[in-house]
Residue, then its C-alpha position, 0 to 999 in steps of 0.5 A: m696910712e691914716d687908717k693904720r695909725q688910727r688902728a695903732r692908737v686904738q690897739g695901743a690904748w689897750a696896753g694901759p688904763a686911759k687917763s681920766q678926762a678930769t685931769a687938767q691938760p696943759a694948753t697947747t696952741v696951734k702954733s706950738h703944734l706947728q713948730q714941733r718936728p715930725g715924730q716929736t709928739w710920739k717922742n714926748k709921749d714915750q718919755h711920759l710912758s717910759d716905765r710902761q711897755f706894750v706887750f702883745k699876747e697872742p690869744q691861746q687857742v682851746t685845744r680839744r681832744a677826743p677822750e680815751p675810750r673806756v674799756i669794759d671787759r669784766e662782769g658787772v653793771y656799768e652806768i655809762s652816762l646820765s642825761p635828762t633822758g635817763v641812765s644809760r646802763l650796761r650789764l656784761y656777762p662774760g662766759f654766759l655760755d661756755l666755749k663748748e656750748a657756744d661753739g655748737i650753737l654757732e655752728q647751728l646758727l650758721q647752718d639754719v638761720p635764713w641769712k640775707q644781705r639787704t639793700g640799705i638807703r643812705e642820702d637817697i643812695t641805695y647800697q648793699q649792707p656789708r653784713l648778713t641779717a635775719w629777723y625773728g618776731e611777730l611784727p615787722y621791724t624798720y631801721s635805716r629805711i629797711t623793713m624786715e618782714p614778720n617772721p614768727h618761725v623761730t628755729r628750735r632745737a632740742p637743748e643738750p641734756r645737762v649732765i650731773d655726775r659730781e657730789g653736790v646740790y643742784e637746782i634744776s628748775l624754778s616754776p610756780t610750783g617751786v624749786s626742783r632740787l637734786r642732791l647727789y652723793p656718789g660713794f654713799l656706800d663704799l664698794k665692798e659694803a655695797d657688794g655685800i648689801l646687793e647680794q643679801l637683797l637679791q636673795d632675801v627680798p620677796w621680788k615679784q613681777r607685777t601686771g600693769i594697766r596702760e590705756d586699758i591694756t594689761y602688760q607684765q612690768p619689765r622688772l621685779t618689785a617689792w614694797y615695804g611700808e605700813l600703808p598700801y601704795t598705788y601707782s599706774r593702777i597697781t596697788m602694793e599691799p602693806n608690808p611692815h616687815w622690813h628686812p634688817v638691812l633695809s632698816i639700817l639703810k633707811r636710818r643712814i639715809e635719814e641721818n644724812t638727809g635729816r628727813t624721815f622716810n616711812s616706805l620703800l619701793c625696791n626695783l630689780y632690773r634683771n638684764e638689759k631688757d628690764s626698764v621703767d618708762w617715763h614717770s613721776d611719783d606724783e600720786p595724791s597718796l604721796g602728798k604735795c612735793p614728796i621727797i624721793a631718795s634713790l639708792s643704787f646698786g650694781a652696774t652704773r646706770v644713767f638716770e635720765m630726767r625731762k621737764k614736763p612741757p608747758p600747756e602750750e606745747n600740748g604734751d610735746y616733750t621735744y624741746v624740754e630741758r633734760v638731765k642725765i645722772p650716771l649712778d654708780h654702785g652705792t650712789l645716793l640721789i635725793m629728789e626734792g621740792a617740785t621735782q615730782a610735779d615738774w619732772q619725769r624720769v626713766i631708767y634703761m637697762f639697769p641691774f638694781s635700784i632702791e627708791c624711797p618715796k616720802s610724803t608728808t601725808l604718809e609720814n604723819q600717819e606713821l607718826t600718829 
């Protein structure tokens, strides 16, 4: 009990300031203490402190709550924290692949990737990981005491060709050579006008089947061609002699293309694909006589044809075109296609079984000679 009273006194002292020791205290004899009744001492003190009360307030407990998670669901760059280690940054790109492409990739990955369930170790207890994994890389990778062995054999598939069929400007690649750019103008000529021009050209142009040379073997080109220009033009070891006598219709078309593109063209190669057996093999107009990064304007007549392009492979592919990027462009009657920038340096094109087309090579070298 004595111990409890002692504690009570100590706690009670916290309720108010202690009196100064310098204050004079009335003399109290031992006898007076003995004559007081039990409890009288506390009673007297209560009389002095009647204007004060002891109020006990229970300490407030600090309540900690987990913060609400931040939701990030829109494209952008997000800095989610800053610490002495540095900035933690996220970049989100929803729709990086469209749904159709993503569906195809998912199906391929499920079939082709060497998925495997691995054994993990946690607190010296082995367990089966609740997922399947696969590793691709020249070096091993270790995490959670699991080592993934090197696997340089990345599964490769030829990319799906990109289809371009609407009017617009398309940058199809970027390389040290420059940007490869296409400009597509469907309906550059209306159908009635294109029909009349096609009929005139079939009758009036001096079409000729020429002899080509490939790997020292001569062959008949599977199409008819004609050349218009002040200078000769040589490709695939075939030389087209100068022909400055432009057909009036071709001169009109040349001016219309120049007005539309803001470019000046000084030569014209016409190709006639007579039937389904006529074609032109993979090629690019990168002859030195055309200069660096020539511009080609291709104006098509006749049945719709698919103009296919493929990117030239890097040196490490050793001429293998299996995994290169490809572009397909359906060209309708009266459609104009402009190829510019590094297109001829970085890409090849092919034409399969099409009735008629006109191609206008343009190069700074030939144009300068024409202007002087």
